[in-house]
Structures are given as C-alpha cells and as structure tokens.
N, C-alpha and C positions, 0 to 999 in steps of 0.2 A: 693835184691832191698829194699831200706829203706822204712819204713812205711810212709804214707802220713803225712804231717805236720798238726798242729792244724789249721793253716790258710787255708790250702787246704780243710780240712773237713768243716770248717765254710763257705767257699766260695761255696762248693758244696751244702751245706744245704740251703744257701740263694738262689742259682739258682733253687734248687728243689722247694722251697717255692714260688718263683716268677712264675715258670712255672705252678705250681698247681693253683696259684691265677688267672693267665691268663686263664687257661683251665676252671676253675669254672666260671669265668666271662663270657667267650664266650658261655659256655654251658647254663648258666642261661639266658643270654640276647638272645642267639640264633638268631643272626641278619638275617640269611637266612631262619629261621623257618624250618630247616631240622630235628630237633629233636622234634619238637612239643612243645617247651618250651616258644616260643615267646609270650609275653603278651603285649609288648609295641607297636607292629605294625612292619610291614616289610617295611623298608625305603630304601632297596637296590634294585638292578635290577636283583637279582637272582630268577627270576620267576619260573624257572624249579624246584628248590628245594622247594620253598615256596608253590607252587600250588600242588606239590605232597603230601604235608602234609595236606593242607587245604581241598583238595578234599575228604579226608577221614573223615573230621570232619564237613564240612558244609553240612547241610541237603539239598539235591537236588534230582530231578528225571530226569534231562536232563543235557547234557554237551556240551559245545562249544569247538571245537578243531581246530587248525590251526596255523597261524603265527601272526605277530603283527597286520595285517589287521583285523583279527577276535578278537585279543586281545583288540581292541578298542570298542568292542560291550559291552554295559552295561547290564548284565543279568537281573537286576531288571526292566528294561524298556521293556523286551520282554513278550509277552502274551503267555498264554496256558500252560506253564511249569515253574518249578522252576529251572532255569539254574545255573550251575557253569561254569565260564569261565576258561577253562584249556588251552587256546591258549597262546603261548609265542613267544617273539621276535625271528625271524629267524627260527621258528619251521619247521622241515622237516618231510617228510612222515615216515622216520625211527623213529624219536623221538616220533611221534604221535602213531605209532604202539606199541612201548614199553610202552608208558604211558597207552594206552588202555589195554595192556596185564596185567599190574600190578594193575591198579586202576579203570577200567571201568568194572563193574560186573553186576549190576542189573538195570541200567538206563532205562527209558522208551524211550529215544531218544538220538542219537548223531547227532549234527549239525556240519558237517565237512567242513571247508573252504579249497578250493583248488584254487590256482591262475590259471589264463588263461594259459594253456599249461604246467603246472607244472608236474615234474616227480620226480624220486628218487634223493636223494643227490648224487653228483659225488663221494664223499668219505665217505662211511658209518663209523660211529663212535662206533657202538656197543650199548649195553643196558646201558643207563645212569642210570637206576633205579635198576640195579642188586645189590644185597647186596655187600657192600664193606668190605675189611679186616679192622680189628681194627686199623692197622697202618695208614690208610687213615684218620680215625676219629681223631686219636691223632695228626696227622700232621695238620689237619684243626683247631683243638681246640687251637693249639699253634701257629698258623699262625699270623704274624703281620697284614696281610690284614683283617683277621677275627676280630682281636682285634680293628683295626681301625674302622671297620664297627659296632662293638659293641658300641664303644663310640659315633659313628655317630647316632646310633639308640637311645641311651640315650639322647643325646643333642637335637635331633630333637623332641623327645617326650616331653622333658621339654620346648622346644620352642613352642609347640602347633602345629607343622606341621602335615599335613595329611600323612598317610602312602602311599607308592608307590602302594601297593596292599591291597585291602580289602579282607575279609575272603571268599567272594564269587568269588574271582578272578578278581574283577573289577580293571582295571588299572586307576590310578589317572592321568588324562590327563591335569591337570592345567598347569604343566610345558610345556607340548606339545603345548598348546594354546599360551602361552607366547612366545615360541621360534619359532613356525611354522605358527601360524595363524596371521601373520603380512605381510604387503606388503613389499617385497624386490624387487627393480627394476630388471627386466629381469629374476628373479629367476624362475617364473612359466613357462615362455617361454623356458628357458634352460632345465627345467625338462621335459617338454613335448617332446622336441627334443631328450632328452636322453631316454625317455620311449618308444618312437616309435620303435626304433630298438632293444629294450631290449628283445623283444620276438622273434627276428629273428632267434634264435637258432632252432625254430620249422621248419625253412626252410632249415636246414642243411640236410646232406645225411641220417643221422640216426634219427629215432624218439626217444623220450625220453623213458627211462625205467619206468615201473609202478609196479615193483615187490612189493614194500612195500604197495602200495595202494591195490593190490590184497590180500596181507596178512591181511590188515586192514579189508577189506570186508569179508574175510573168518572168521576171528576171531569174528567179530560182528554177523555174521550169526550163528556161533556155539553157541554164548551166547544169541541168539534170541533178539538182540538189534537192532531196526530199525535205519537206517542212512539216513539222507538227506544231500546231498552235495550242498554247496552254493559256486558259483563262483562269486566273487565280481565284481562290475562294474569297467571298465577301465575309466580313464578320457576321456571325450567326444572327444577331438582331437586325442587321441591315438586310441580310438575305431574306429574313422573315417579312420585313417591310415590303420588299419587292414582290415576293410571292403573294402577299395579301393584295397587292395592287393588280396582280394578274397580267402585268405588262400591257403597254399600249400597242396599238397597231404599228406605230413607228419603231418601237423596240423590236417587235416581231419581224419587221422588215430588216432591221439590222442583223438579227439572228440568221435570217434566210440568206442575206447578202454575204455575210462573213463566212457562212458555211459553203456558199457557192464559190467563193474566192479560195478558201482553204478547206478542202474536203476532209483533212485529217485534223480534227479538233478534239481536245479534251477539255470540256467545259466543267470546271469545278466551282463556278461562281456561287451557285445556290445549294451546295452540298454540305453535309455535316463536317467537312474539313474546315469550315469556318468557325469552329469552336474557339472561344476567346483565348484559351491557354496556348494556342498556336501563335498568337500575336504578341508583340511587345505590349506590356501592360498600359503604357500611356501613349502608344502609337499603334492604333488599330488599322492602319493602312499597310503595315509591313508585317509579314510573317517571319518568325525567327529562322535563322539559317538552318538549324538542325531539323525543324519542323518542315521547312520547305523541301529539304532533301528527302525526307521520309515520304512526304506526299507525292513528290515527283517520281521517286523510285517505285512507289506502289501503283500510281495511277497513270503516269505518263510514259515512263521508260518502256514498259512492255509494248506500247503502240509504236514508239520510236524504233525499237529493235525489229518489230514485225515489218514496219514500212521499209527500213533499211535493207532487210533481207529480201523483201519482194523486189526492190529496185535492183539489188545485186543479181538476182536471178533473171 
C-alpha cells in the first residue's frame, strides 16, 4: 500500500484542526449548559440539560418539579422558600424520579406538580442523567446542531436578547405571551372541546400505572424530604365537564392511590381557580406565570410551610 500523499496529510490536518476548533467553540459556549461552562445565557430549549447543571449551582432550599405547567411558575414570586424550578416541558414521572435521584439531596421541600389523572409514561426511556460514555460527548461537541446553537447563543447575547432560562430555572415567557396570549377566533372553543375528552383515558378498562410516583415518594421519604403535590386547575369549562360526568370508578381509584402515595396533596383541578382569565388566551393548558404564583402562594404555600415546620420539629 503506497504511503499517503502530501495532499492527503494536509487535508487530514485541516479536518482535524476544524473539528478541534468546533469542539472547543461548542465546549466553551456550551449552549445547553451541560458542561457548566455557559456564561452567555441559555437560549435553547434544552431545559433538561441546563437545569441539571443549574440546580447544582443555584442556592436554593426547595424545588419545583413537574411538566411545562409547573415550568411556568416563577420561583422568585413564591413565598416561604427559595425555590429552584426544575420542571421541564413534557416532563414525565420517570424523568422526575431520575432527576430527584441525581440532584435532590438536602432540600427542605419538594413541590411536585401532577396533572389530573396522570400516570407513568407508556414508554419508559431510562435514566437521562446517568453518566454517558465519552463517545457521546465527542459526538455532541462535533454536532452541527450544537454548533448552530452555539452561534445562536452568541448572536442572541450580542443582540441583547433575554435567555430562555434563568439560573433559578425561570422560563422566559415573553415569546409565549406574544404567540399564545392573543385572541384567535374559535381557538379557545376548539381547545376546550379537545381538552374535555383528553382525560377520558381514565374511563378505560385499566387504571393508569403509578409505579414511578411510588418510587418518587419512597426516595423522598428515604432522604427525609417533605413533598407537597400540586394538581393544577383545569379550565373552568373542562372542570365542569368532568364534574358532570361524576368521575368513573377508575378515576376514583386514581384519586385514592395518588392520595395514599402522597398524603400531602393540594388538588385544585376542579376549583374556581380554573377561570379562563388565568390561562393564556389561545393556550388553555398553561396558566400565566403571575396567576400561577398567586394561586400557589394562596393555596399551596401554607401547606408547604406547615409541613416543613412539622418536619423540622
């Protein structure tokens, strides 16, 4: 086999330099904040990676967990504790369990959001936060997507834009207000009609599984961390729909089981807090941040403070 030509050697050297430069850029900018090097701000939607880093650096004594509904809760607006918001879009009981396993150690309180009738994910994905092989990090650092997001981070910072996530886990809802807090003809009515039967899975033959919620409760008990479960309000017309149906035996089983797993529950699902003005006008699945904070300060925080004091004594 003939030796490589000079051109081939130069080409390989250029490629190696280019790859090294991209890797160094992505490692230094760290657009997803997964290495803890991000100083420009997190402008991407990779909240799972970013919050796993920030929860270890932000000084807090309580933590919010759940999905995007809880992700809208502004920690600084809550009374009684210094919260970190570790909720993320589409968060499942499985992901929450593994997040707790890795990152929730000495908090005074966990505020856990659980949707009306929610159970385990149908397709478990495994431990997202388990240590990854070096090949995964190398692949990520050389990824074109990571490079694109690195340049996005730099340009957004230079343009003076606000990060998507603050260091306490606060979600920047400005874009959400522009996109969803506007009047779109028939949008709200269509969403209400779609949300009414969305929970009808609780009327099927088999009740939902709650295995990961049981694991969450056991883990928190082992670590002596009190937990208050918050079931957020449903939009008023949707709540009325479920009240009229008087709940099926399977849903009542869910209520009993979730209450046996988590004895400290504040269930606001079918309460007047579901008035439509609390929600984004064209997104009736998410309560606005200010409204969320007011509801939680009024209805949930007193129970959190009471539980925390009783544990301290």
